PyMOL Python script that loads the backbone (N, CA, C, O; Angstrom):
from pymol import cmd

cmd.read_pdbstr("""\
ATOM      1  N   MET A   1     134.402  78.957  85.743  1.00  0.00           N
ATOM      2  CA  MET A   1     133.929  79.895  84.725  1.00  0.00           C
ATOM      3  C   MET A   1     135.070  80.216  83.761  1.00  0.00           C
ATOM      4  O   MET A   1     136.228  80.321  84.165  1.00  0.00           O
ATOM      5  N   ARG A   2     134.726  80.370  82.488  1.00  0.00           N
ATOM      6  CA  ARG A   2     135.718  80.705  81.464  1.00  0.00           C
ATOM      7  C   ARG A   2     136.191  82.146  81.618  1.00  0.00           C
ATOM      8  O   ARG A   2     135.431  83.023  82.028  1.00  0.00           O
ATOM      9  N   LYS A   3     137.448  82.373  81.284  1.00  0.00           N
ATOM     10  CA  LYS A   3     137.971  83.743  81.244  1.00  0.00           C
ATOM     11  C   LYS A   3     137.565  84.352  79.898  1.00  0.00           C
ATOM     12  O   LYS A   3     137.877  83.801  78.842  1.00  0.00           O
ATOM     13  N   ILE A   4     136.876  85.475  79.944  1.00  0.00           N
ATOM     14  CA  ILE A   4     136.400  86.158  78.735  1.00  0.00           C
ATOM     15  C   ILE A   4     137.223  87.422  78.534  1.00  0.00           C
ATOM     16  O   ILE A   4     137.342  88.245  79.442  1.00  0.00           O
ATOM     17  N   ASN A   5     137.794  87.574  77.328  1.00  0.00           N
ATOM     18  CA  ASN A   5     138.543  88.800  77.043  1.00  0.00           C
ATOM     19  C   ASN A   5     138.045  89.513  75.785  1.00  0.00           C
ATOM     20  O   ASN A   5     138.615  90.523  75.372  1.00  0.00           O
ATOM     21  N   LYS A   6     136.976  88.981  75.178  1.00  0.00           N
ATOM     22  CA  LYS A   6     136.422  89.611  73.971  1.00  0.00           C
ATOM     23  C   LYS A   6     134.915  89.413  73.928  1.00  0.00           C
ATOM     24  O   LYS A   6     134.387  88.407  74.402  1.00  0.00           O
ATOM     25  N   ILE A   7     134.246  90.382  73.357  1.00  0.00           N
ATOM     26  CA  ILE A   7     132.854  90.239  72.950  1.00  0.00           C
ATOM     27  C   ILE A   7     132.858  90.443  71.444  1.00  0.00           C
ATOM     28  O   ILE A   7     133.310  91.476  70.948  1.00  0.00           O
ATOM     29  N   ILE A   8     132.353  89.457  70.723  1.00  0.00           N
ATOM     30  CA  ILE A   8     132.384  89.505  69.256  1.00  0.00           C
ATOM     31  C   ILE A   8     130.949  89.613  68.747  1.00  0.00           C
ATOM     32  O   ILE A   8     130.091  88.797  69.085  1.00  0.00           O
ATOM     33  N   ILE A   9     130.705  90.634  67.929  1.00  0.00           N
ATOM     34  CA  ILE A   9     129.371  90.919  67.402  1.00  0.00           C
ATOM     35  C   ILE A   9     129.265  90.405  65.969  1.00  0.00           C
ATOM     36  O   ILE A   9     130.141  90.645  65.138  1.00  0.00           O
ATOM     37  N   HIS A  10     128.180  89.700  65.704  1.00  0.00           N
ATOM     38  CA  HIS A  10     127.889  89.157  64.376  1.00  0.00           C
ATOM     39  C   HIS A  10     126.507  89.635  63.943  1.00  0.00           C
ATOM     40  O   HIS A  10     125.730  90.132  64.758  1.00  0.00           O
ATOM     41  N   CYS A  11     126.208  89.483  62.661  1.00  0.00           N
ATOM     42  CA  CYS A  11     124.842  89.684  62.181  1.00  0.00           C
ATOM     43  C   CYS A  11     124.341  88.361  61.622  1.00  0.00           C
ATOM     44  O   CYS A  11     125.137  87.495  61.258  1.00  0.00           O
ATOM     45  N   SER A  12     123.037  88.205  61.553  1.00  0.00           N
ATOM     46  CA  SER A  12     122.459  86.969  61.023  1.00  0.00           C
ATOM     47  C   SER A  12     122.512  86.917  59.499  1.00  0.00           C
ATOM     48  O   SER A  12     122.192  85.889  58.902  1.00  0.00           O
ATOM     49  N   ALA A  13     122.914  88.015  58.871  1.00  0.00           N
ATOM     50  CA  ALA A  13     123.007  88.100  57.404  1.00  0.00           C
ATOM     51  C   ALA A  13     121.669  87.772  56.744  1.00  0.00           C
ATOM     52  O   ALA A  13     121.602  87.067  55.737  1.00  0.00           O
ATOM     53  N   THR A  14     120.616  88.303  57.342  1.00  0.00           N
ATOM     54  CA  THR A  14     119.276  88.132  56.804  1.00  0.00           C
ATOM     55  C   THR A  14     118.741  89.489  56.359  1.00  0.00           C
ATOM     56  O   THR A  14     119.213  90.523  56.829  1.00  0.00           O
ATOM     57  N   PRO A  15     117.757  89.494  55.455  1.00  0.00           N
ATOM     58  CA  PRO A  15     117.228  90.756  54.950  1.00  0.00           C
ATOM     59  C   PRO A  15     116.642  91.640  56.048  1.00  0.00           C
ATOM     60  O   PRO A  15     116.099  91.159  57.043  1.00  0.00           O
ATOM     61  N   GLU A  16     116.767  92.927  55.837  1.00  0.00           N
ATOM     62  CA  GLU A  16     116.233  93.938  56.750  1.00  0.00           C
ATOM     63  C   GLU A  16     114.766  93.661  57.056  1.00  0.00           C
ATOM     64  O   GLU A  16     113.965  93.450  56.145  1.00  0.00           O
ATOM     65  N   GLY A  17     114.417  93.662  58.336  1.00  0.00           N
ATOM     66  CA  GLY A  17     113.028  93.493  58.746  1.00  0.00           C
ATOM     67  C   GLY A  17     112.547  92.061  58.841  1.00  0.00           C
ATOM     68  O   GLY A  17     111.426  91.828  59.292  1.00  0.00           O
ATOM     69  N   ARG A  18     113.345  91.100  58.436  1.00  0.00           N
ATOM     70  CA  ARG A  18     112.924  89.694  58.497  1.00  0.00           C
ATOM     71  C   ARG A  18     113.161  89.147  59.906  1.00  0.00           C
ATOM     72  O   ARG A  18     114.304  89.104  60.363  1.00  0.00           O
ATOM     73  N   PRO A  19     112.103  88.730  60.597  1.00  0.00           N
ATOM     74  CA  PRO A  19     112.301  88.195  61.941  1.00  0.00           C
ATOM     75  C   PRO A  19     113.017  86.847  61.904  1.00  0.00           C
ATOM     76  O   PRO A  19     112.728  85.998  61.061  1.00  0.00           O
ATOM     77  N   VAL A  20     113.943  86.669  62.819  1.00  0.00           N
ATOM     78  CA  VAL A  20     114.706  85.432  62.962  1.00  0.00           C
ATOM     79  C   VAL A  20     114.787  85.148  64.455  1.00  0.00           C
ATOM     80  O   VAL A  20     115.009  86.061  65.251  1.00  0.00           O
ATOM     81  N   SER A  21     114.608  83.892  64.837  1.00  0.00           N
ATOM     82  CA  SER A  21     114.631  83.527  66.252  1.00  0.00           C
ATOM     83  C   SER A  21     115.880  82.718  66.602  1.00  0.00           C
ATOM     84  O   SER A  21     116.612  82.265  65.721  1.00  0.00           O
ATOM     85  N   VAL A  22     116.105  82.547  67.896  1.00  0.00           N
ATOM     86  CA  VAL A  22     117.188  81.682  68.366  1.00  0.00           C
ATOM     87  C   VAL A  22     117.001  80.284  67.776  1.00  0.00           C
ATOM     88  O   VAL A  22     117.969  79.653  67.352  1.00  0.00           O
ATOM     89  N   LYS A  23     115.757  79.802  67.747  1.00  0.00           N
ATOM     90  CA  LYS A  23     115.482  78.470  67.186  1.00  0.00           C
ATOM     91  C   LYS A  23     115.877  78.397  65.716  1.00  0.00           C
ATOM     92  O   LYS A  23     116.417  77.384  65.271  1.00  0.00           O
ATOM     93  N   ASP A  24     115.614  79.457  64.958  1.00  0.00           N
ATOM     94  CA  ASP A  24     116.003  79.482  63.542  1.00  0.00           C
ATOM     95  C   ASP A  24     117.516  79.344  63.402  1.00  0.00           C
ATOM     96  O   ASP A  24     118.003  78.521  62.626  1.00  0.00           O
ATOM     97  N   ILE A  25     118.252  80.151  64.154  1.00  0.00           N
ATOM     98  CA  ILE A  25     119.717  80.125  64.057  1.00  0.00           C
ATOM     99  C   ILE A  25     120.251  78.788  64.549  1.00  0.00           C
ATOM    100  O   ILE A  25     121.196  78.251  63.971  1.00  0.00           O
ATOM    101  N   ASP A  26     119.661  78.246  65.603  1.00  0.00           N
ATOM    102  CA  ASP A  26     120.062  76.932  66.104  1.00  0.00           C
ATOM    103  C   ASP A  26     119.878  75.871  65.013  1.00  0.00           C
ATOM    104  O   ASP A  26     120.732  75.003  64.835  1.00  0.00           O
ATOM    105  N   ARG A  27     118.773  75.947  64.294  1.00  0.00           N
ATOM    106  CA  ARG A  27     118.518  75.000  63.200  1.00  0.00           C
ATOM    107  C   ARG A  27     119.554  75.167  62.089  1.00  0.00           C
ATOM    108  O   ARG A  27     120.087  74.180  61.583  1.00  0.00           O
ATOM    109  N   TRP A  28     119.844  76.424  61.706  1.00  0.00           N
ATOM    110  CA  TRP A  28     120.846  76.671  60.663  1.00  0.00           C
ATOM    111  C   TRP A  28     122.204  76.114  61.074  1.00  0.00           C
ATOM    112  O   TRP A  28     122.892  75.480  60.273  1.00  0.00           O
ATOM    113  N   HIS A  29     122.584  76.354  62.322  1.00  0.00           N
ATOM    114  CA  HIS A  29     123.881  75.867  62.795  1.00  0.00           C
ATOM    115  C   HIS A  29     123.890  74.343  62.862  1.00  0.00           C
ATOM    116  O   HIS A  29     124.907  73.718  62.560  1.00  0.00           O
ATOM    117  N   GLY A  30     122.765  73.738  63.257  1.00  0.00           N
ATOM    118  CA  GLY A  30     122.656  72.274  63.260  1.00  0.00           C
ATOM    119  C   GLY A  30     122.835  71.695  61.869  1.00  0.00           C
ATOM    120  O   GLY A  30     123.464  70.649  61.706  1.00  0.00           O
ATOM    121  N   GLU A  31     122.284  72.372  60.858  1.00  0.00           N
ATOM    122  CA  GLU A  31     122.434  71.927  59.467  1.00  0.00           C
ATOM    123  C   GLU A  31     123.886  71.990  59.008  1.00  0.00           C
ATOM    124  O   GLU A  31     124.275  71.305  58.062  1.00  0.00           O
ATOM    125  N   ARG A  32     124.693  72.824  59.690  1.00  0.00           N
ATOM    126  CA  ARG A  32     126.121  72.952  59.365  1.00  0.00           C
ATOM    127  C   ARG A  32     126.986  72.049  60.244  1.00  0.00           C
ATOM    128  O   ARG A  32     128.214  72.094  60.160  1.00  0.00           O
ATOM    129  N   GLY A  33     126.350  71.228  61.087  1.00  0.00           N
ATOM    130  CA  GLY A  33     127.090  70.278  61.900  1.00  0.00           C
ATOM    131  C   GLY A  33     127.407  70.715  63.313  1.00  0.00           C
ATOM    132  O   GLY A  33     128.092  69.994  64.038  1.00  0.00           O
ATOM    133  N   PHE A  34     126.923  71.891  63.729  1.00  0.00           N
ATOM    134  CA  PHE A  34     127.140  72.360  65.095  1.00  0.00           C
ATOM    135  C   PHE A  34     126.237  71.565  66.043  1.00  0.00           C
ATOM    136  O   PHE A  34     125.154  71.129  65.653  1.00  0.00           O
ATOM    137  N   SER A  35     126.682  71.380  67.279  1.00  0.00           N
ATOM    138  CA  SER A  35     125.868  70.670  68.269  1.00  0.00           C
ATOM    139  C   SER A  35     124.703  71.523  68.761  1.00  0.00           C
ATOM    140  O   SER A  35     123.681  70.998  69.202  1.00  0.00           O
ATOM    141  N   GLU A  36     124.866  72.840  68.684  1.00  0.00           N
ATOM    142  CA  GLU A  36     123.828  73.795  69.086  1.00  0.00           C
ATOM    143  C   GLU A  36     124.189  75.160  68.505  1.00  0.00           C
ATOM    144  O   GLU A  36     125.229  75.313  67.865  1.00  0.00           O
ATOM    145  N   ILE A  37     123.329  76.142  68.731  1.00  0.00           N
ATOM    146  CA  ILE A  37     123.604  77.499  68.253  1.00  0.00           C
ATOM    147  C   ILE A  37     125.009  77.915  68.694  1.00  0.00           C
ATOM    148  O   ILE A  37     125.420  77.635  69.820  1.00  0.00           O
ATOM    149  N   GLY A  38     125.728  78.572  67.819  1.00  0.00           N
ATOM    150  CA  GLY A  38     127.099  78.968  68.117  1.00  0.00           C
ATOM    151  C   GLY A  38     127.227  80.256  68.908  1.00  0.00           C
ATOM    152  O   GLY A  38     128.276  80.518  69.496  1.00  0.00           O
ATOM    153  N   TYR A  39     126.166  81.069  68.933  1.00  0.00           N
ATOM    154  CA  TYR A  39     126.197  82.360  69.621  1.00  0.00           C
ATOM    155  C   TYR A  39     125.665  82.228  71.043  1.00  0.00           C
ATOM    156  O   TYR A  39     124.826  81.374  71.326  1.00  0.00           O
ATOM    157  N   HIS A  40     126.156  83.072  71.920  1.00  0.00           N
ATOM    158  CA  HIS A  40     125.681  83.073  73.300  1.00  0.00           C
ATOM    159  C   HIS A  40     124.408  83.899  73.471  1.00  0.00           C
ATOM    160  O   HIS A  40     123.573  83.590  74.321  1.00  0.00           O
ATOM    161  N   TRP A  41     124.262  84.934  72.672  1.00  0.00           N
ATOM    162  CA  TRP A  41     123.109  85.837  72.763  1.00  0.00           C
ATOM    163  C   TRP A  41     122.663  86.241  71.366  1.00  0.00           C
ATOM    164  O   TRP A  41     123.478  86.350  70.450  1.00  0.00           O
ATOM    165  N   VAL A  42     121.355  86.462  71.212  1.00  0.00           N
ATOM    166  CA  VAL A  42     120.793  86.939  69.944  1.00  0.00           C
ATOM    167  C   VAL A  42     119.916  88.154  70.246  1.00  0.00           C
ATOM    168  O   VAL A  42     119.065  88.117  71.135  1.00  0.00           O
ATOM    169  N   VAL A  43     120.138  89.229  69.490  1.00  0.00           N
ATOM    170  CA  VAL A  43     119.353  90.457  69.636  1.00  0.00           C
ATOM    171  C   VAL A  43     118.327  90.490  68.503  1.00  0.00           C
ATOM    172  O   VAL A  43     118.685  90.522  67.326  1.00  0.00           O
ATOM    173  N   TYR A  44     117.058  90.482  68.874  1.00  0.00           N
ATOM    174  CA  TYR A  44     115.965  90.481  67.905  1.00  0.00           C
ATOM    175  C   TYR A  44     115.744  91.880  67.334  1.00  0.00           C
ATOM    176  O   TYR A  44     116.328  92.858  67.801  1.00  0.00           O
ATOM    177  N   LEU A  45     114.896  91.954  66.323  1.00  0.00           N
ATOM    178  CA  LEU A  45     114.597  93.225  65.661  1.00  0.00           C
ATOM    179  C   LEU A  45     114.047  94.276  66.618  1.00  0.00           C
ATOM    180  O   LEU A  45     114.285  95.470  66.434  1.00  0.00           O
ATOM    181  N   ASP A  46     113.316  93.840  67.634  1.00  0.00           N
ATOM    182  CA  ASP A  46     112.730  94.800  68.581  1.00  0.00           C
ATOM    183  C   ASP A  46     113.697  95.209  69.691  1.00  0.00           C
ATOM    184  O   ASP A  46     113.325  95.953  70.599  1.00  0.00           O
ATOM    185  N   GLY A  47     114.939  94.723  69.617  1.00  0.00           N
ATOM    186  CA  GLY A  47     115.950  95.068  70.612  1.00  0.00           C
ATOM    187  C   GLY A  47     116.004  94.129  71.805  1.00  0.00           C
ATOM    188  O   GLY A  47     116.890  94.254  72.651  1.00  0.00           O
ATOM    189  N   SER A  48     115.074  93.195  71.882  1.00  0.00           N
ATOM    190  CA  SER A  48     115.102  92.245  72.999  1.00  0.00           C
ATOM    191  C   SER A  48     116.265  91.269  72.820  1.00  0.00           C
ATOM    192  O   SER A  48     116.647  90.931  71.700  1.00  0.00           O
ATOM    193  N   VAL A  49     116.813  90.826  73.945  1.00  0.00           N
ATOM    194  CA  VAL A  49     118.000  89.969  73.939  1.00  0.00           C
ATOM    195  C   VAL A  49     117.609  88.586  74.446  1.00  0.00           C
ATOM    196  O   VAL A  49     116.958  88.457  75.482  1.00  0.00           O
ATOM    197  N   HIS A  50     118.016  87.542  73.700  1.00  0.00           N
ATOM    198  CA  HIS A  50     117.612  86.171  74.001  1.00  0.00           C
ATOM    199  C   HIS A  50     118.834  85.268  74.118  1.00  0.00           C
ATOM    200  O   HIS A  50     119.771  85.386  73.329  1.00  0.00           O
ATOM    201  N   PRO A  51     118.827  84.361  75.106  1.00  0.00           N
ATOM    202  CA  PRO A  51     119.976  83.477  75.295  1.00  0.00           C
ATOM    203  C   PRO A  51     120.067  82.412  74.214  1.00  0.00           C
ATOM    204  O   PRO A  51     119.061  81.892  73.731  1.00  0.00           O
ATOM    205  N   GLY A  52     121.300  82.108  73.854  1.00  0.00           N
ATOM    206  CA  GLY A  52     121.586  81.007  72.945  1.00  0.00           C
ATOM    207  C   GLY A  52     122.380  79.962  73.712  1.00  0.00           C
ATOM    208  O   GLY A  52     121.873  79.355  74.655  1.00  0.00           O
ATOM    209  N   ARG A  53     123.614  79.759  73.306  1.00  0.00           N
ATOM    210  CA  ARG A  53     124.507  78.821  73.984  1.00  0.00           C
ATOM    211  C   ARG A  53     124.870  79.384  75.363  1.00  0.00           C
ATOM    212  O   ARG A  53     125.003  80.597  75.527  1.00  0.00           O
ATOM    213  N   SER A  54     125.025  78.513  76.335  1.00  0.00           N
ATOM    214  CA  SER A  54     125.413  78.946  77.680  1.00  0.00           C
ATOM    215  C   SER A  54     126.767  79.646  77.646  1.00  0.00           C
ATOM    216  O   SER A  54     127.675  79.216  76.933  1.00  0.00           O
ATOM    217  N   GLU A  55     126.903  80.717  78.411  1.00  0.00           N
ATOM    218  CA  GLU A  55     128.185  81.423  78.493  1.00  0.00           C
ATOM    219  C   GLU A  55     129.267  80.560  79.133  1.00  0.00           C
ATOM    220  O   GLU A  55     130.453  80.858  78.989  1.00  0.00           O
ATOM    221  N   ASP A  56     128.884  79.504  79.835  1.00  0.00           N
ATOM    222  CA  ASP A  56     129.856  78.593  80.444  1.00  0.00           C
ATOM    223  C   ASP A  56     130.546  77.706  79.410  1.00  0.00           C
ATOM    224  O   ASP A  56     131.549  77.057  79.709  1.00  0.00           O
ATOM    225  N   VAL A  57     130.006  77.682  78.201  1.00  0.00           N
ATOM    226  CA  VAL A  57     130.524  76.837  77.123  1.00  0.00           C
ATOM    227  C   VAL A  57     131.125  77.733  76.046  1.00  0.00           C
ATOM    228  O   VAL A  57     130.549  78.763  75.698  1.00  0.00           O
ATOM    229  N   ALA A  58     132.280  77.340  75.520  1.00  0.00           N
ATOM    230  CA  ALA A  58     132.885  78.099  74.418  1.00  0.00           C
ATOM    231  C   ALA A  58     131.909  78.162  73.254  1.00  0.00           C
ATOM    232  O   ALA A  58     131.202  77.195  72.968  1.00  0.00           O
ATOM    233  N   GLY A  59     131.876  79.301  72.591  1.00  0.00           N
ATOM    234  CA  GLY A  59     131.007  79.478  71.442  1.00  0.00           C
ATOM    235  C   GLY A  59     131.529  78.758  70.214  1.00  0.00           C
ATOM    236  O   GLY A  59     132.564  78.093  70.251  1.00  0.00           O
ATOM    237  N   ALA A  60     130.794  78.904  69.131  1.00  0.00           N
ATOM    238  CA  ALA A  60     131.187  78.372  67.830  1.00  0.00           C
ATOM    239  C   ALA A  60     130.824  79.445  66.813  1.00  0.00           C
ATOM    240  O   ALA A  60     129.892  79.285  66.025  1.00  0.00           O
ATOM    241  N   HIS A  61     131.585  80.550  66.844  1.00  0.00           N
ATOM    242  CA  HIS A  61     131.234  81.700  66.010  1.00  0.00           C
ATOM    243  C   HIS A  61     132.435  82.360  65.356  1.00  0.00           C
ATOM    244  O   HIS A  61     132.276  82.984  64.307  1.00  0.00           O
ATOM    245  N   THR A  62     133.630  82.253  65.924  1.00  0.00           N
ATOM    246  CA  THR A  62     134.812  82.901  65.363  1.00  0.00           C
ATOM    247  C   THR A  62     136.022  81.997  65.576  1.00  0.00           C
ATOM    248  O   THR A  62     136.551  81.914  66.684  1.00  0.00           O
ATOM    249  N   VAL A  63     136.452  81.328  64.527  1.00  0.00           N
ATOM    250  CA  VAL A  63     137.577  80.394  64.624  1.00  0.00           C
ATOM    251  C   VAL A  63     138.782  81.082  65.263  1.00  0.00           C
ATOM    252  O   VAL A  63     139.171  82.183  64.873  1.00  0.00           O
ATOM    253  N   GLY A  64     139.360  80.407  66.252  1.00  0.00           N
ATOM    254  CA  GLY A  64     140.541  80.920  66.922  1.00  0.00           C
ATOM    255  C   GLY A  64     140.266  81.862  68.078  1.00  0.00           C
ATOM    256  O   GLY A  64     141.189  82.264  68.786  1.00  0.00           O
ATOM    257  N   HIS A  65     138.993  82.221  68.279  1.00  0.00           N
ATOM    258  CA  HIS A  65     138.648  83.175  69.341  1.00  0.00           C
ATOM    259  C   HIS A  65     137.501  82.692  70.232  1.00  0.00           C
ATOM    260  O   HIS A  65     137.097  83.407  71.150  1.00  0.00           O
ATOM    261  N   ASN A  66     136.981  81.517  69.985  1.00  0.00           N
ATOM    262  CA  ASN A  66     135.805  81.045  70.717  1.00  0.00           C
ATOM    263  C   ASN A  66     136.051  80.785  72.195  1.00  0.00           C
ATOM    264  O   ASN A  66     135.168  81.029  73.017  1.00  0.00           O
ATOM    265  N   ALA A  67     137.230  80.296  72.546  1.00  0.00           N
ATOM    266  CA  ALA A  67     137.496  79.872  73.926  1.00  0.00           C
ATOM    267  C   ALA A  67     137.374  81.009  74.932  1.00  0.00           C
ATOM    268  O   ALA A  67     136.943  80.787  76.063  1.00  0.00           O
ATOM    269  N   LYS A  68     137.748  82.219  74.538  1.00  0.00           N
ATOM    270  CA  LYS A  68     137.780  83.341  75.488  1.00  0.00           C
ATOM    271  C   LYS A  68     136.870  84.497  75.073  1.00  0.00           C
ATOM    272  O   LYS A  68     137.146  85.654  75.389  1.00  0.00           O
ATOM    273  N   SER A  69     135.791  84.180  74.367  1.00  0.00           N
ATOM    274  CA  SER A  69     134.905  85.254  73.911  1.00  0.00           C
ATOM    275  C   SER A  69     133.443  84.903  74.146  1.00  0.00           C
ATOM    276  O   SER A  69     133.081  83.752  74.387  1.00  0.00           O
ATOM    277  N   ILE A  70     132.626  85.933  74.068  1.00  0.00           N
ATOM    278  CA  ILE A  70     131.171  85.809  74.052  1.00  0.00           C
ATOM    279  C   ILE A  70     130.728  86.229  72.657  1.00  0.00           C
ATOM    280  O   ILE A  70     131.135  87.283  72.168  1.00  0.00           O
ATOM    281  N   GLY A  71     129.904  85.418  72.018  1.00  0.00           N
ATOM    282  CA  GLY A  71     129.387  85.730  70.686  1.00  0.00           C
ATOM    283  C   GLY A  71     127.968  86.253  70.763  1.00  0.00           C
ATOM    284  O   GLY A  71     127.084  85.615  71.335  1.00  0.00           O
ATOM    285  N   ILE A  72     127.762  87.423  70.181  1.00  0.00           N
ATOM    286  CA  ILE A  72     126.438  88.043  70.137  1.00  0.00           C
ATOM    287  C   ILE A  72     126.060  88.243  68.675  1.00  0.00           C
ATOM    288  O   ILE A  72     126.848  88.761  67.884  1.00  0.00           O
ATOM    289  N   CYS A  73     124.855  87.830  68.328  1.00  0.00           N
ATOM    290  CA  CYS A  73     124.365  87.991  66.955  1.00  0.00           C
ATOM    291  C   CYS A  73     123.153  88.913  66.967  1.00  0.00           C
ATOM    292  O   CYS A  73     122.208  88.701  67.727  1.00  0.00           O
ATOM    293  N   TYR A  74     123.188  89.938  66.117  1.00  0.00           N
ATOM    294  CA  TYR A  74     121.980  90.754  65.957  1.00  0.00           C
ATOM    295  C   TYR A  74     121.288  90.322  64.675  1.00  0.00           C
ATOM    296  O   TYR A  74     121.945  89.995  63.687  1.00  0.00           O
ATOM    297  N   VAL A  75     119.975  90.322  64.691  1.00  0.00           N
ATOM    298  CA  VAL A  75     119.187  89.896  63.541  1.00  0.00           C
ATOM    299  C   VAL A  75     119.200  90.998  62.498  1.00  0.00           C
ATOM    300  O   VAL A  75     118.938  92.161  62.803  1.00  0.00           O
ATOM    301  N   GLY A  76     119.506  90.622  61.273  1.00  0.00           N
ATOM    302  CA  GLY A  76     119.565  91.561  60.157  1.00  0.00           C
ATOM    303  C   GLY A  76     120.947  91.586  59.562  1.00  0.00           C
ATOM    304  O   GLY A  76     121.701  90.617  59.657  1.00  0.00           O
ATOM    305  N   GLY A  77     121.273  92.704  58.948  1.00  0.00           N
ATOM    306  CA  GLY A  77     122.606  92.874  58.387  1.00  0.00           C
ATOM    307  C   GLY A  77     122.647  92.982  56.883  1.00  0.00           C
ATOM    308  O   GLY A  77     123.662  93.390  56.318  1.00  0.00           O
ATOM    309  N   VAL A  78     121.544  92.618  56.212  1.00  0.00           N
ATOM    310  CA  VAL A  78     121.515  92.695  54.753  1.00  0.00           C
ATOM    311  C   VAL A  78     120.470  93.726  54.351  1.00  0.00           C
ATOM    312  O   VAL A  78     119.291  93.583  54.676  1.00  0.00           O
ATOM    313  N   ASP A  79     120.901  94.760  53.649  1.00  0.00           N
ATOM    314  CA  ASP A  79     119.968  95.776  53.167  1.00  0.00           C
ATOM    315  C   ASP A  79     119.157  95.226  52.006  1.00  0.00           C
ATOM    316  O   ASP A  79     119.627  94.379  51.246  1.00  0.00           O
ATOM    317  N   ASN A  80     117.932  95.719  51.882  1.00  0.00           N
ATOM    318  CA  ASN A  80     117.083  95.325  50.742  1.00  0.00           C
ATOM    319  C   ASN A  80     117.593  95.932  49.468  1.00  0.00           C
ATOM    320  O   ASN A  80     117.011  95.715  48.405  1.00  0.00           O
TER     321      ASN A  80
END
""", "prot")
cmd.dss("prot")
cmd.show_as("cartoon", "prot")
cmd.util.cbc("prot")
cmd.orient("prot")
């Protein structure tokens, strides 16, 4: 198991109230050349938490910090 010393929180940078799924983010990351979604967890608008990349695998969300962190993305982040 990887040693984790950080939890890094991101937003999906999508408009307020717009639903976004793990599959959506996985597709966006694939379009950018990632092998899979870069985040380990995604928090939906209703507060439910959904798995992304396995925690056993380094994320692809914060350059220089992926090896020892867990990446969590919450849906939203852009005000109307």
